[in-house]
C-alpha positions as CSV (number, residue, x, y, z in Angstrom):
1,M,19.3,-9.4,-8.6
2,Q,18.2,-8.0,-5.0
3,G,20.2,-6.6,-2.5
4,S,21.0,-3.8,0.0
5,A,21.5,-0.4,-1.5
6,N,25.1,-0.7,-0.6
7,L,25.3,-4.0,-2.4
8,N,23.7,-2.5,-5.5
9,L,26.1,0.3,-5.4
10,M,29.3,-2.1,-5.3
11,I,27.7,-4.1,-8.2
12,K,27.2,-1.1,-10.2
13,A,30.9,0.4,-9.6
14,A,32.2,-3.2,-10.1
15,R,30.5,-3.5,-13.4
16,K,31.7,0.0,-14.5
17,A,35.4,-0.7,-13.7
18,G,35.3,-4.2,-15.2
19,R,33.8,-3.0,-18.4
20,S,36.8,-0.2,-18.4
21,L,39.3,-3.0,-17.6
22,V,38.1,-5.3,-20.3
23,K,38.7,-2.5,-23.0
24,D,42.3,-2.3,-21.3
25,F,42.7,-5.8,-21.4
26,R,41.9,-6.2,-25.2
27,E,44.8,-3.6,-25.8
28,V,47.4,-5.4,-23.4
29,E,46.9,-8.4,-25.5
30,N,48.5,-6.4,-28.2
31,L,50.9,-4.5,-26.2
32,Q,52.3,-7.7,-24.5
33,V,54.0,-8.9,-27.7
34,S,55.3,-5.5,-28.5
35,L,58.8,-4.2,-27.8
36,K,57.6,-1.6,-25.5
37,G,55.6,-4.0,-23.2
38,A,52.6,-3.8,-21.3
39,G,53.8,-3.1,-17.7
40,D,53.1,0.9,-17.5
41,F,50.1,0.4,-19.4
42,V,48.4,-2.3,-17.0
43,T,49.7,-0.1,-13.9
44,R,47.9,2.8,-15.5
45,A,44.7,0.7,-16.0
46,D,44.9,-0.6,-12.4
47,I,45.1,3.0,-10.7
48,A,42.5,4.3,-13.3
49,A,40.2,1.4,-12.2
50,E,40.6,2.0,-8.6
51,R,40.1,5.7,-8.8
52,M,36.7,5.0,-10.7
53,I,35.6,2.7,-8.0
54,K,36.6,5.2,-5.3
55,E,34.8,8.0,-7.0
56,D,31.6,5.8,-7.3
57,L,31.6,4.4,-3.7
58,M,33.1,7.6,-1.9
59,G,30.8,9.8,-3.9
60,A,27.7,8.0,-2.5
61,R,29.0,7.1,0.9
62,P,31.5,10.0,1.7
63,T,31.6,9.4,5.5
64,Y,32.8,5.7,5.0
65,G,36.7,4.6,5.4
66,W,38.7,3.3,2.4
67,L,41.3,0.7,1.9
68,G,42.4,0.1,-1.5
69,E,45.4,-1.8,-2.9
70,E,46.6,1.1,-5.0
71,T,45.5,4.3,-2.9
72,G,46.0,3.0,0.7
73,E,44.0,3.6,3.7
74,T,41.9,6.7,4.5
75,D,39.8,7.0,7.7
76,G,36.3,8.0,7.5
77,Q,33.8,10.1,9.5
78,D,31.9,7.0,10.3
79,P,34.7,4.7,12.1
80,T,32.4,1.6,11.8
81,R,32.4,1.4,8.0
82,R,34.9,0.8,5.4
83,W,35.3,-0.2,1.9
84,I,38.1,-2.8,1.1
85,V,39.1,-2.6,-2.6
86,D,41.2,-4.5,-5.2
87,P,40.5,-2.8,-8.4
88,L,42.5,-5.7,-10.5
89,D,43.3,-8.9,-8.7
90,G,45.3,-11.0,-10.8
91,T,47.5,-8.3,-12.3
92,T,50.1,-10.7,-13.7
93,N,47.6,-12.7,-15.6
94,F,46.2,-9.2,-17.1
95,L,49.5,-8.3,-18.0
96,H,50.1,-11.6,-20.0
97,G,46.9,-11.5,-21.6
98,L,45.2,-14.5,-19.6
99,P,41.5,-13.9,-19.0
100,H,41.6,-14.7,-15.3
101,W,41.3,-11.6,-13.1
102,A,38.8,-10.0,-11.2
103,V,37.3,-6.6,-9.6
104,S,37.0,-7.2,-5.8
105,I,35.1,-4.9,-3.4
106,A,34.1,-5.5,0.2
107,L,32.1,-3.4,2.9
108,E,33.6,-3.9,6.3
109,H,31.1,-2.9,9.4
110,K,32.5,-3.0,12.8
111,G,35.4,-5.3,11.7
112,E,33.2,-7.7,10.0
113,I,32.8,-8.1,6.1
114,T,29.1,-7.5,5.5
115,S,28.9,-7.3,1.7
116,A,31.0,-8.7,-1.0
117,V,31.4,-8.4,-4.7
118,V,33.8,-10.2,-7.0
119,F,33.5,-9.6,-10.6
120,D,35.1,-11.5,-13.2
121,A,34.6,-9.1,-16.1
122,A,36.3,-11.4,-18.7
123,K,33.8,-14.0,-18.2
124,D,30.8,-11.9,-17.0
125,E,30.5,-13.6,-13.9
126,M,29.4,-11.5,-10.8
127,Y,29.9,-13.2,-7.7
128,W,28.3,-11.4,-4.5
129,A,26.9,-12.1,-1.0
130,E,25.4,-10.3,1.9
131,K,26.0,-11.6,5.5
132,G,23.0,-13.9,6.2
133,A,21.6,-13.8,2.6
134,G,23.7,-16.4,0.9
135,A,26.2,-16.3,-2.0
136,W,25.4,-15.8,-5.6
137,M,26.9,-16.1,-9.0
138,N,24.7,-13.7,-11.4
139,E,21.3,-15.0,-10.6
140,S,22.2,-18.2,-9.2
141,R,22.7,-19.4,-5.7
142,I,26.3,-21.0,-5.1
143,R,27.2,-23.6,-2.5
144,V,30.6,-25.0,-1.7
145,S,31.0,-28.6,-2.8
146,G,29.8,-31.7,-1.2
147,R,32.8,-33.7,-1.6
148,R,34.1,-35.6,1.5
149,S,37.2,-37.3,0.4
150,M,40.7,-35.7,0.2
151,S,41.5,-38.0,-2.6
152,E,39.0,-36.6,-4.8
153,A,39.4,-32.8,-4.0
154,V,41.0,-30.3,-5.9
155,F,42.6,-27.4,-4.1
156,A,44.2,-23.9,-5.0
157,T,46.8,-21.7,-3.8
158,G,49.3,-19.1,-4.5
159,V,52.9,-19.6,-5.2
160,P,55.1,-17.1,-3.8
161,F,57.3,-15.1,-6.6
162,G,59.9,-12.2,-6.6
163,T,61.0,-11.5,-3.0
164,K,58.4,-13.1,-1.0
165,K,59.6,-15.1,2.1
166,T,56.9,-17.8,2.1
167,L,58.3,-20.2,-0.6
168,P,59.7,-22.6,1.8
169,A,56.6,-23.0,3.7
170,T,54.4,-23.3,0.4
171,L,56.6,-25.8,-0.9
172,R,56.3,-27.8,2.2
173,D,52.5,-27.6,1.9
174,L,52.7,-28.8,-1.7
175,A,54.6,-31.8,-0.7
176,R,52.3,-32.7,2.0
177,L,49.2,-32.0,0.3
178,M,49.7,-33.4,-3.4
179,P,50.1,-37.0,-2.5
180,A,46.6,-36.7,-0.6
181,C,44.4,-34.9,-3.1
182,A,43.3,-35.0,-6.9
183,G,45.3,-31.9,-7.8
184,V,46.4,-28.2,-6.8
185,R,45.9,-25.3,-9.1
186,R,47.7,-22.2,-9.1
187,W,45.6,-19.5,-11.1
188,G,46.8,-16.2,-9.8
189,S,43.9,-14.4,-8.4
190,A,43.2,-15.0,-4.6
191,A,39.8,-13.3,-5.1
192,L,38.6,-15.6,-7.6
193,D,40.3,-18.7,-5.9
194,L,37.8,-17.9,-3.1
195,A,34.9,-17.3,-5.2
196,Y,35.6,-20.6,-6.9
197,V,35.6,-22.4,-3.5
198,A,32.3,-20.7,-3.0
199,A,30.9,-22.1,-6.1
200,G,32.1,-25.4,-5.4
201,R,34.6,-25.4,-8.4
202,Y,37.5,-25.8,-5.9
203,D,37.1,-27.8,-2.6
204,G,39.4,-25.5,-0.8
205,Y,42.1,-23.1,-0.9
206,W,45.0,-21.7,1.2
207,E,47.7,-18.8,0.9
208,R,50.0,-16.7,3.0
209,E,51.3,-13.1,2.7
210,L,47.9,-11.7,1.3
211,G,46.5,-8.2,1.7
212,A,43.0,-7.5,3.3
213,W,42.0,-6.3,-0.3
214,D,42.9,-9.8,-1.9
215,M,40.6,-11.8,0.4
216,A,38.1,-9.4,2.1
217,A,35.2,-10.2,-0.4
218,G,36.1,-13.7,-1.0
219,L,36.0,-14.5,2.6
220,L,32.2,-13.8,3.0
221,L,31.5,-15.3,-0.2
222,V,33.0,-18.7,1.3
223,R,30.9,-18.3,4.5
224,E,27.6,-17.7,3.0
225,A,28.2,-20.6,0.8
226,G,28.3,-22.8,3.5
227,G,32.3,-22.8,3.7
228,F,34.7,-22.5,6.6
229,I,37.7,-20.2,6.9
230,A,40.4,-19.6,9.1
231,A,44.3,-18.3,9.5
232,V,46.8,-20.7,8.5
233,R,48.3,-20.6,11.8
234,E,45.8,-21.8,14.5
235,G,44.6,-19.0,17.0
236,Q,45.4,-16.0,14.5
237,E,42.9,-13.5,13.0
238,I,43.1,-13.7,9.1
239,F,43.7,-10.1,8.4
240,D,46.6,-9.7,10.9
241,S,48.2,-12.9,9.8
242,G,47.7,-12.2,6.2
243,S,46.7,-16.0,5.4
244,V,43.9,-18.1,5.0
245,I,42.6,-21.5,4.8
246,A,39.1,-22.0,3.1
247,A,37.2,-25.2,2.3
248,N,33.9,-27.2,2.6
249,G,32.8,-28.4,5.9
250,E,33.9,-31.8,5.3
251,L,37.4,-31.2,4.0
252,F,38.2,-28.1,6.1
253,K,39.7,-30.0,9.1
254,P,41.9,-32.5,7.1
255,L,43.1,-29.6,5.0
256,C,44.1,-27.7,8.2
257,E,45.8,-30.6,9.7
258,I,47.8,-31.0,6.7
259,L,48.9,-27.4,6.3
260,R,49.5,-27.0,10.2
261,E,51.7,-30.0,10.5
262,P,55.1,-29.0,12.4
263,A,58.0,-28.2,10.0
């Protein structure tokens, strides 16, 4: 696996945190069925993983900025570079003993994601990309799918939970899209959804109300795998809107048309 010094640093940090989380995951499988429950344990595991990643990345690049899901944002002496990190994307899956969660690390340079890592530690699948160098899973180059027909396509999304306000819009999306495609999946990890689009496992993905840490690494994976990305609402920036549509080149336009139909 060859890459820049920064990418190799990111991969090393993701593997280290991933190994720690796998140990915690084995424990949470036992805790989830106990009277005590696993919520507090998972919160501690999440925070500990981010602390571990931050120590490794900031220790090696102390002038860079930082944006983490758990520890928030810190400006760096170098205003052009920033780490964007989600130490455990798919926390609810982790909490319930479902082996579908990931460590997500991205490097932003002058407002653009230039290096990305999404590590599915439970399956030992390391997705990585650098701007202009393609997208990879472990040692294999990955590409978006070649499907051209909506009727054959499988898409992924996130269904809002709790107090999120985007449920009506998502239900409208599903009502429009599901009759036109082969299926929609909701697996609970935005980082892995985007990685799966990059790998051709999904043909496309969309979601609203995301944080930058949820999707930063996955966006570069999709781009470098030959896919297209945009905000759900035309003309908006992805990070500003907290939303994304991602798909292969053949299905991107029809997917956008369906999702952007007036209410």
